C-alpha positions as CSV (number, residue, x, y, z in Angstrom):
1,M,35.8,-28.9,-65.0
2,S,36.2,-25.4,-63.8
3,P,35.6,-24.5,-60.2
4,N,33.4,-21.6,-61.4
5,V,30.0,-22.9,-62.2
6,R,27.9,-20.9,-64.5
7,R,24.4,-20.2,-63.3
8,A,21.4,-19.7,-65.6
9,P,20.1,-16.2,-65.7
10,S,17.3,-15.5,-63.3
11,K,13.8,-15.5,-64.8
12,A,12.4,-13.3,-62.1
13,P,11.6,-9.8,-63.2
14,P,14.0,-7.2,-61.8
15,S,12.8,-5.7,-58.6
16,R,11.6,-2.1,-58.8
17,K,11.7,0.2,-55.9
18,R,8.7,2.3,-55.2
19,A,9.1,6.0,-55.8
20,D,7.1,7.0,-52.7
21,W,7.6,10.3,-51.1
22,T,5.6,9.4,-48.0
23,P,7.6,9.1,-44.7
24,S,7.1,5.8,-42.9
25,F,5.0,7.3,-40.1
26,L,2.5,8.5,-42.7
27,K,2.1,5.1,-44.3
28,H,-1.5,3.7,-44.5
29,R,-0.8,0.8,-42.1
30,T,0.8,3.0,-39.6
31,L,-2.0,5.5,-39.6
32,M,-4.6,2.7,-39.3
33,A,-2.7,1.3,-36.4
34,A,-2.6,4.7,-34.7
35,E,-6.3,5.1,-35.2
36,A,-7.0,1.7,-33.7
37,V,-4.9,2.6,-30.6
38,L,-6.9,5.8,-30.1
39,V,-10.2,4.0,-30.5
40,V,-9.1,1.3,-27.9
41,A,-8.0,4.1,-25.5
42,L,-11.4,5.7,-25.9
43,L,-13.1,2.4,-25.1
44,R,-10.9,2.1,-22.1
45,G,-11.9,5.6,-20.9
46,V,-15.6,4.8,-21.3
47,M,-15.1,1.6,-19.4
48,E,-13.3,3.4,-16.6
49,D,-16.1,6.0,-16.3
50,W,-18.7,3.2,-16.2
51,V,-16.9,1.2,-13.5
52,K,-16.1,4.2,-11.3
53,A,-19.8,5.1,-11.4
54,S,-20.9,1.6,-10.6
55,D,-22.0,0.2,-7.2
56,L,-19.1,-2.3,-7.1
57,P,-16.9,-2.2,-3.9
58,G,-13.5,-0.5,-4.3
59,Y,-11.5,-3.7,-4.7
60,G,-14.1,-4.9,-7.4
61,K,-13.6,-1.6,-9.3
62,V,-9.8,-2.0,-9.3
63,L,-10.0,-5.6,-10.3
64,F,-12.5,-4.9,-13.1
65,L,-10.4,-2.0,-14.4
66,M,-7.2,-4.1,-14.3
67,G,-9.0,-7.0,-16.1
68,G,-10.5,-4.6,-18.6
69,T,-7.2,-3.0,-19.3
70,I,-5.6,-6.4,-19.9
71,G,-8.5,-7.4,-22.1
72,L,-8.5,-4.2,-24.2
73,L,-4.8,-3.8,-24.5
74,G,-4.2,-7.5,-24.9
75,G,-6.7,-7.5,-27.7
76,L,-5.2,-4.4,-29.2
77,Y,-2.6,-6.4,-31.1
78,W,-5.3,-8.6,-32.6
79,V,-7.4,-5.6,-33.5
80,I,-4.5,-3.8,-35.2
81,E,-3.4,-6.9,-37.1
82,S,-7.0,-7.7,-38.2
83,I,-7.7,-4.1,-39.2
84,T,-4.4,-3.5,-41.0
85,S,-4.2,-6.8,-42.8
86,S,-7.7,-7.2,-44.0
87,G,-8.7,-3.6,-43.9
88,V,-6.0,-2.2,-46.1
89,E,-7.3,-3.9,-49.3
90,R,-10.9,-3.0,-48.5
91,T,-9.9,0.6,-47.6
92,H,-7.9,1.0,-50.8
93,A,-10.8,-0.2,-52.8
94,L,-13.2,2.2,-51.0
95,L,-10.8,5.1,-51.4
96,K,-10.5,4.5,-55.1
97,T,-14.3,5.3,-55.4
98,F,-13.6,8.8,-53.9
99,S,-11.2,11.4,-55.2
100,L,-9.6,12.0,-51.8
101,P,-6.1,10.7,-51.1
102,Y,-5.6,8.4,-48.2
103,L,-3.8,11.1,-46.2
104,A,-6.9,13.3,-46.4
105,V,-9.1,10.5,-45.2
106,H,-6.8,9.8,-42.3
107,G,-6.7,13.5,-41.5
108,I,-10.5,13.4,-41.3
109,V,-10.5,10.4,-39.0
110,F,-7.9,11.9,-36.7
111,T,-9.9,15.2,-36.6
112,V,-13.0,13.3,-35.6
113,L,-11.1,11.4,-32.9
114,F,-9.7,14.7,-31.6
115,F,-13.2,16.1,-31.0
116,V,-14.4,12.8,-29.5
117,Y,-11.4,12.9,-27.1
118,A,-12.2,16.5,-26.2
119,H,-15.8,15.7,-25.6
120,Q,-15.0,12.6,-23.5
121,H,-12.6,14.5,-21.3
122,H,-14.9,17.6,-21.1
123,I,-12.2,19.9,-22.6
124,H,-13.3,22.9,-24.5
125,V,-11.0,23.3,-27.5
126,W,-12.1,26.8,-28.6
């Protein structure tokens, strides 16, 4: 018996590397995660404005803001995971019905978020 044991050839197909020109920060999942972060931050800003205008005492406002921040940011991971894991397949299927590439769709979403942020913070962009 020889110490060199022969192995049967692998039946798995050879792995192919994707020829993708897109840098990692422009990948679909990364862009969806960034959009989710921006939406959660918008919700946090709306919550802050609502709490500041409420009739709660000062300590109540601070505690509510702290709890809301923990709730929103703690839930952020769950939101990002649920959006990116289940949303990628649905979004890809939806994007196939249009002739726009996904970068164009994300560009539109970021543009809308830009104007929503400007409106929320009362900043005139022109």
